[in-house]
C-alpha positions as CSV (number, residue, x, y, z in Angstrom):
1,X,0.0,0.0,0.1
2,X,1.4,3.4,-0.8
3,X,-0.2,5.5,1.8
4,X,1.9,4.5,4.7
5,X,5.0,5.2,2.7
6,X,3.9,8.5,1.8
7,X,2.8,9.4,5.2
8,X,6.2,8.2,6.6
9,X,8.1,9.9,3.8
10,X,6.4,13.3,4.2
11,X,7.0,13.2,7.9
12,X,10.4,13.1,7.3
13,X,10.6,15.9,4.7
14,X,8.2,18.1,7.0
15,X,11.1,18.0,9.7
16,X,13.8,19.0,7.1
17,X,11.5,21.6,5.7
18,X,11.1,23.0,9.2
19,X,14.9,23.1,9.7
20,X,15.4,24.8,6.4
21,X,12.9,27.5,7.1
22,X,14.6,28.5,10.3
23,X,18.4,28.2,9.7
24,X,18.8,29.2,6.1
25,X,18.8,32.5,4.7
26,X,15.7,34.9,4.6
27,X,14.2,33.6,1.5
28,X,14.4,29.7,2.9
29,X,10.9,30.3,5.0
30,X,8.7,31.0,2.0
31,X,10.6,28.6,-0.1
32,X,10.2,25.8,2.5
33,X,6.5,26.5,3.0
34,X,6.1,26.3,-0.7
35,X,8.0,23.0,-0.7
36,X,5.7,21.9,2.3
37,X,2.4,22.6,0.3
38,X,3.9,20.6,-2.7
39,X,4.7,17.7,-0.3
40,X,1.4,17.8,1.6
41,X,-0.6,17.9,-1.7
42,X,-0.2,13.9,-2.5
43,X,-0.6,13.1,1.2
44,X,-3.8,15.1,1.6
45,X,-5.5,13.7,-1.7
46,X,-4.4,10.2,-1.0
47,X,-5.6,9.9,2.5
48,X,-8.7,11.9,1.9
49,X,-9.4,9.2,-1.2
50,X,-8.6,6.4,1.2
51,X,-10.9,7.5,4.1
52,X,-14.0,8.4,1.7
53,X,-13.3,4.8,0.0
54,X,-13.0,2.8,3.1
55,X,-15.5,4.6,5.5
56,X,-19.2,3.7,5.4
57,X,-21.3,6.6,4.0
58,X,-23.4,6.6,7.3
59,X,-20.4,7.7,9.4
60,X,-18.2,9.6,6.7
61,X,-19.1,13.0,8.1
62,X,-18.5,12.1,11.7
63,X,-14.9,10.5,10.4
64,X,-14.1,13.9,9.0
65,X,-15.2,15.8,11.8
66,X,-12.9,13.7,14.2
67,X,-10.2,14.0,12.0
68,X,-10.5,17.8,11.9
69,X,-10.7,17.7,15.7
70,X,-7.6,15.5,16.0
71,X,-5.6,18.0,13.7
72,X,-7.0,21.1,15.6
73,X,-6.0,19.5,19.1
74,X,-2.7,18.8,17.6
75,X,-2.2,22.6,16.5
76,X,-3.5,23.5,20.1
77,X,-0.7,21.3,21.8
78,X,1.9,22.9,19.6
79,X,0.9,26.2,20.5
80,X,1.1,25.2,24.2
81,X,4.3,23.8,23.7
82,X,5.7,26.9,21.9
83,X,4.6,28.9,24.8
84,X,6.6,26.7,27.3
85,X,9.5,26.5,25.0
86,X,9.4,30.3,24.1
87,X,12.4,30.6,26.6
88,X,14.5,28.6,24.5
89,X,16.9,30.0,21.9
90,X,14.9,30.1,18.6
91,X,17.4,28.5,16.6
92,X,17.7,25.5,19.2
93,X,13.9,25.2,19.2
94,X,13.4,25.0,15.4
95,X,16.5,22.6,15.2
96,X,15.2,20.3,17.7
97,X,11.7,20.2,16.5
98,X,13.0,19.5,13.1
99,X,15.3,16.7,14.4
100,X,12.2,15.2,16.4
101,X,9.8,15.4,13.2
102,X,12.6,13.8,11.1
103,X,14.0,11.1,13.5
104,X,10.7,10.2,15.9
105,X,7.7,10.8,13.6
106,X,8.5,8.4,10.7
107,X,9.5,5.5,12.7
108,X,6.5,5.9,15.0
109,X,3.9,6.3,12.0
110,X,5.8,2.9,10.5
111,X,5.1,0.9,13.7
112,X,1.4,2.2,13.9
113,X,0.8,1.4,10.4
114,X,2.6,-1.8,10.5
115,X,0.2,-3.0,13.4
116,X,-3.1,-1.7,11.9
117,X,-2.6,-2.6,8.5
118,X,-4.6,-5.5,7.2
């Protein structure tokens, strides 16, 4: 199945993009956001299609609502973490976040997907 590979690969690339946007020259931030959009596109289309194809029609709305709630909860947690970490040096914070995204998220996604795939 292609979706797990896309999720794991995009998570690693998100970490690299986060690092490049903060530790590069001034133009690296807008460029990194553009690259992020290009990488997010296939992930978004593939996962939306997969969810729509595998979810019964009667629960599809609830599934998308829950998906949205989870994403917003993740963003809220990120805001809280930024407030807590605001005392850190911004370069250190950006680098440690990028390392975490690059080194922690892909293996975690791989393990989760390996144990939940049919």
